[in-house]
TORPAKE-495552 format. One record per residue (C-alpha): chain; x, z, y. Coordinates in pm, 1 decimal, decimal comma. Example, Ala and Ser with C-alpha at 12.3 -4.5 7.8 and 13.67 -1.06 7.14 Angstrom:
BEGIN
ATOM  unit        c1        c3        c2
ATOM     A    1230,0     780,0    -450,0
ATOM     A    1367,0     714,0    -106,0
% end
This chain:
BEGIN
ATOM  unit        c1        c3        c2
ATOM     A    7570,2    3628,9   -1208,3
ATOM     A    7807,3    3637,6   -1477,0
ATOM     A    7862,7    3956,7   -1717,8
ATOM     A    8161,8    4021,4   -1928,2
ATOM     A    8171,9    4304,4   -2173,1
ATOM     A    8437,9    4469,9   -1847,6
ATOM     A    8125,9    4520,8   -1616,7
ATOM     A    7942,3    4759,1   -1941,3
ATOM     A    8302,9    4879,1   -2029,9
ATOM     A    8315,7    4982,8   -1630,0
ATOM     A    8013,3    5110,0   -1545,8
ATOM     A    7956,5    5347,9   -1891,2
ATOM     A    8259,9    5568,3   -1681,8
ATOM     A    8042,2    5599,0   -1390,6
ATOM     A    7978,6    6021,3   -1401,8
ATOM     A    7639,7    5931,6   -1190,4
ATOM     A    7383,6    5847,5   -1438,4
ATOM     A    7104,4    5739,5   -1190,5
ATOM     A    7425,9    5520,7   -1078,5
ATOM     A    7538,0    5428,4   -1394,2
ATOM     A    7123,2    5352,2   -1522,8
ATOM     A    7078,8    5125,3   -1123,3
ATOM     A    7395,2    4921,5   -1208,4
ATOM     A    7281,6    4871,2   -1604,8
ATOM     A    6935,2    4738,0   -1465,9
ATOM     A    7066,4    4509,0   -1219,2
ATOM     A    7290,7    4321,0   -1481,4
ATOM     A    6972,0    4336,9   -1706,6
ATOM     A    6799,0    4189,4   -1412,3
ATOM     A    7039,2    3928,2   -1276,1
ATOM     A    7332,5    3893,3   -1510,8
ATOM     A    7381,6    3628,9   -1795,0
ATOM     A    7561,2    3762,7   -2031,1
ATOM     A    7874,8    3511,1   -2102,6
ATOM     A    8051,7    3381,4   -2470,0
ATOM     A    8355,1    3325,0   -2473,4
ATOM     A    8682,2    3208,0   -2663,7
ATOM     A    8804,5    3648,6   -2685,4
ATOM     A    9120,2    3577,1   -2774,8
ATOM     A    9191,9    3302,7   -2550,8
ATOM     A    9067,2    3513,1   -2290,6
ATOM     A    9213,6    3850,3   -2376,0
ATOM     A    9568,2    3616,5   -2357,3
ATOM     A    9475,3    3543,4   -2057,4
ATOM     A    9405,9    3886,7   -1903,7
ATOM     A    9722,6    4014,5   -2007,0
ATOM     A    9947,7    3685,6   -1851,4
ATOM     A    9740,1    3815,3   -1491,0
ATOM     A    9845,9    4153,0   -1574,1
ATOM     A   10158,8    4133,2   -1653,8
ATOM     A   10154,3    3912,2   -1288,1
ATOM     A   10089,9    4259,2   -1132,4
ATOM     A    9612,8    4221,7   -1176,1
ATOM     A    9517,8    4594,1   -1282,0
ATOM     A    9361,0    4546,8   -1605,8
ATOM     A    8953,1    4497,1   -1541,9
ATOM     A    9088,1    4277,9   -1204,7
ATOM     A    9319,5    4067,0   -1519,1
ATOM     A    8989,1    4084,4   -1749,6
ATOM     A    8705,6    4025,0   -1515,0
ATOM     A    8942,0    3697,9   -1345,6
ATOM     A    9040,0    3590,1   -1726,7
ATOM     A    8618,2    3569,5   -1799,3
ATOM     A    8569,9    3369,0   -1484,2
ATOM     A    8812,6    3149,2   -1548,6
ATOM     A    8682,2    3056,3   -1922,0
ATOM     A    8337,5    3009,6   -1806,8
ATOM     A    8467,8    2851,2   -1456,2
ATOM     A    8281,7    3030,9   -1251,2
ATOM     A    8316,1    3128,1    -832,6
ATOM     A    8493,2    3544,5    -871,8
ATOM     A    8402,4    3666,7    -529,3
ATOM     A    8591,8    4005,7    -404,4
ATOM     A    8527,0    4235,8    -124,0
ATOM     A    8929,4    4321,6    -288,3
ATOM     A    9163,6    4122,4       6,8
ATOM     A    9514,1    4250,4    -232,1
ATOM     A    9302,1    4105,1    -527,7
ATOM     A    9214,8    3758,2    -349,5
ATOM     A    9589,1    3713,5    -289,5
ATOM     A    9713,1    3786,9    -647,2
ATOM     A    9446,6    3541,6    -723,1
ATOM     A    9559,7    3274,6    -455,0
ATOM     A    9947,7    3315,5    -553,7
ATOM     A    9798,0    3272,9    -940,3
ATOM     A    9695,6    2933,9    -883,3
ATOM     A    9321,6    2965,4   -1041,6
ATOM     A    9157,4    2687,4   -1134,1
ATOM     A    8800,7    2858,3    -965,9
ATOM     A    8689,3    2899,4    -642,3
ATOM     A    8771,7    3242,9    -520,2
ATOM     A    8700,6    3468,6    -216,3
ATOM     A    8570,5    3694,9     -65,3
ATOM     A    8152,8    3748,0     -46,5
ATOM     A    8106,9    3648,2     360,7
ATOM     A    8393,4    3335,5     214,2
ATOM     A    8115,6    3313,9     -81,4
ATOM     A    7786,2    3299,3     162,8
ATOM     A    7943,1    3002,9     370,9
ATOM     A    7995,0    2840,3     111,4
ATOM     A    7692,3    2775,9     -32,3
ATOM     A    7555,7    2735,4     279,3
ATOM     A    7347,2    3097,3     258,7
ATOM     A    7190,7    3221,3     609,3
% end
């Protein structure tokens, strides 16, 4: 799983310290920090925000695009926005991802 600064920003706002610690541990174990052109990624996030994405969603999608990663979400409205905005990456829900990857 690709990890961007957006993940850490969202996690730091979680009030429950146990949940926050658990999520940070999962990122440490399974995550891979990504290196992107921050200026270009921010501009893309701003474009997505202008197209109706929420701030965090725009940032997550912009980072996924920047590294060419699959974008997986359980948020159907977010995925519809992704499809409308011609993202150059695969995007879908977790079930679609499992089918795509041949996971059972």
